[in-house]
N, C-alpha and C positions, 0 to 999 in steps of 0.2 A: 547861741552858747556853745563853745568847744567843750569837748569831756577833756579828761587828762590826759586820756590815750592819745588823742588828733594833737593836744599841746607836746605832747614826747614826743611826738613825729617831727609836729615841725619844728621843734629844738635840734631832734635828730639832724633833718637836713639843714637845718643851717651852719650847724658846728662841722658837714660833709661839703657844704658848698665854699664856708670858711678855709677849710683844710685843703679844696682843690685851688682855690684862690691862690693860697701860699705856696701851690706846689708840693702839696704832702698826698701822697697815699693813702685813701681810706683805711683804717686799722694801723698805720704806722705812728709811731710816737715821736711828737714834737721835739727838734734834738733840742735843748736847754744849754743856753752857753751862757756864763757869767761874765758880761761885758767890762767891769770891774770887779777886781778881789781885794779882800786885805789879808796879808797872811795874819796867820791863827798867832806867832811868837814875834815881839818884837825888842827894843833894846830900851835903853836908858844910859843916862850917864849922871851919875849921882853927885859929882863938881856942878855942872851946870843945871839938872835938872829937866834937859831934854830928851825927850824920849823919839826913837828914830825908828819910823813902819816901813812895811811895803808890800807890793801888790801886785796884780795883774791888770792890765785893759785890754779890749777889745773896740778898737773904732765900728764898727759896722760899716754902715753905708757913709756915718760920717765922713765929710773930708773939713780941710783946713788947721787953723793954728789951734793946739789942742794945749790944754794942761788938768791937772789932777785938782780936787779943793778937799785939803783934807782938816777934821777937827776930831780931836782926841779927848776924851776927858777918864778922870780916876777918882772915885770916891776915895775920901782919906776920913778915916775915922767916921763917924758915924753921922755926922752934919756937916762936912767940907766935900766938895767936889774938885779936884784940880782939871784946868781947861786947856786946851792949846789950840792951835790953827796953822794951819802953812797954806802953800802953793808949791807945788811943783811943775816946773814944764817938762812936756815930754815931745818928743819930734811930732812933727805937723803928722796927721793924719793924710795918707795919699792911697794912690792906689798900689803903691808898692810898700809903703810901710804904715799900715793899720794896729797892728800890736804890739805889745811886748811890756816890759817891768816899768815899776816906778817905786821909787824910795823916797822918803821925804823927814826931815830933821823938823821935830813939833815944839818949839819954844813954849813951856808954861804959861800962860799968863797971869798965873795969882797962885803963886809956890813951886812946887817940885814935881816932878815924875817921880814914882820910885818903882820900885819890884812888884809885883801881882796885875789882877785883874784890870782893865781898861775898856773901854769903847771908842770903836775907831769908825767915822761917817769920811766914807770916802765917795766925792761924786766927777766924773768924766764930762768936762767940758769940750765942746769940737765947736769954735767960733760962734763963742757966745751963745751957744746953747747945749743944755745939759742933755747927753745922750743918756747917762747910768749911773745910777746911786746905790750904794747900800751901805748897811750900819751890821759892821762885825764886832765880837769882842777878840780883845788879843792880851796876850799876857806878855809883859814886859818882865824883860829880866836883864842883867845886867849886873851895871851899879862898879862899873870900872873907877 
């Protein structure tokens, strides 16, 4: 049976081996990049009830046809939630084009989006494979 000290050393060796495999020098911090983000502020149109949100994406090593899938939800009152979803096409992920910004108009499926806090989930899909996803709070403003 191994001691706690031996197990700790094995874990450290495993971490260093993983870092070496990834090309990271021991002691260096792994760079964290967000393959997909959602901007913290979006807008809504009071007449149509549609929300518009945006963000950034990075395909990384993935190549092929790409799109962003977005789901938006907003609590209205104590018992109701307005939801909506949309897809937005982005440029194909290639060696020349692998990152950029996206914008999506999201119609509400059961009511109308309005000003205030909402939650957006965005998923980057490249060549039918989900590459990354995130769920972020969004403040909707506007109401034109």
